[in-house]
C-alpha positions as CSV (number, residue, x, y, z in Angstrom):
1,M,0.0,0.0,0.0
2,V,2.9,2.3,0.7
3,N,4.4,1.5,-2.7
4,S,1.1,2.6,-4.3
5,F,1.2,5.9,-2.5
6,F,4.8,6.5,-3.7
7,M,3.9,5.5,-7.3
8,I,0.9,7.8,-7.4
9,G,2.8,10.6,-5.7
10,S,5.7,10.3,-8.1
11,L,3.4,10.4,-11.1
12,I,1.4,13.4,-9.8
13,Y,4.6,15.2,-9.0
14,G,5.9,14.5,-12.5
15,I,2.7,15.8,-14.1
16,F,2.6,18.9,-11.9
17,F,6.3,19.6,-12.5
18,L,5.8,19.1,-16.3
19,F,3.2,21.9,-16.4
20,H,5.3,24.1,-14.2
21,L,8.3,23.7,-16.5
22,L,6.2,24.1,-19.6
23,K,5.0,27.5,-18.3
24,K,8.7,28.6,-18.0
25,S,9.3,27.1,-21.5
26,S,12.0,24.9,-20.2
27,S,13.4,22.1,-22.3
28,D,13.7,19.8,-19.3
29,A,10.0,19.3,-18.9
30,I,9.6,16.0,-20.8
31,L,12.8,14.7,-19.2
32,M,11.5,15.4,-15.8
33,L,8.2,13.6,-16.6
34,V,10.1,10.6,-17.9
35,L,12.2,10.5,-14.8
36,C,9.2,10.6,-12.5
37,C,7.4,7.9,-14.5
38,F,10.5,5.7,-14.3
39,I,10.7,6.2,-10.5
40,G,7.0,5.6,-10.2
41,G,7.4,2.4,-12.2
42,Y,9.7,0.9,-9.6
43,F,6.9,1.4,-7.0
44,A,4.2,-0.2,-9.2
45,P,2.7,-3.1,-7.2
46,Y,3.0,-5.9,-9.8
47,Y,5.5,-4.5,-12.4
48,G,8.0,-3.0,-10.2
49,E,9.6,-6.3,-9.2
50,K,10.3,-7.1,-12.9
51,W,12.2,-3.9,-13.6
52,P,16.0,-4.1,-13.6
53,T,18.0,-3.3,-10.5
54,V,21.3,-1.6,-10.3
55,E,23.1,-4.9,-9.7
56,S,21.5,-6.5,-12.8
57,L,22.4,-3.4,-14.9
58,Y,26.0,-3.5,-13.7
59,N,26.2,-7.2,-14.6
60,I,24.9,-6.6,-18.1
61,L,27.2,-3.7,-18.7
62,Y,30.4,-4.7,-17.0
63,T,30.6,-8.5,-17.3
64,P,31.6,-8.3,-21.0
65,I,34.1,-5.6,-20.3
66,S,35.8,-7.4,-17.5
67,A,35.8,-10.6,-19.6
68,Y,37.5,-8.8,-22.4
69,I,40.1,-7.3,-20.0
70,N,40.8,-10.7,-18.5
71,Q,41.2,-12.4,-21.9
72,E,43.0,-9.8,-24.0
73,L,44.7,-7.3,-21.8
74,L,45.9,-9.5,-18.9
75,K,46.9,-12.4,-21.1
76,K,50.4,-11.1,-21.5
């Protein structure tokens, strides 16, 4: 239930901040809305558990790099 409040709060804040930045004609308005929706997605009751975590993103990004370093650069 707390997750639902954070999700709804994040989405409402994103929409409010979008209109606030559009009044100032800022180019960051859409980016702020996307960021708030992304944060709200982590708090979604059923879909938030399926989103990638920082650990899984690091594994996807850095495992091939470390394998390359171990095979090619440290082979000498």
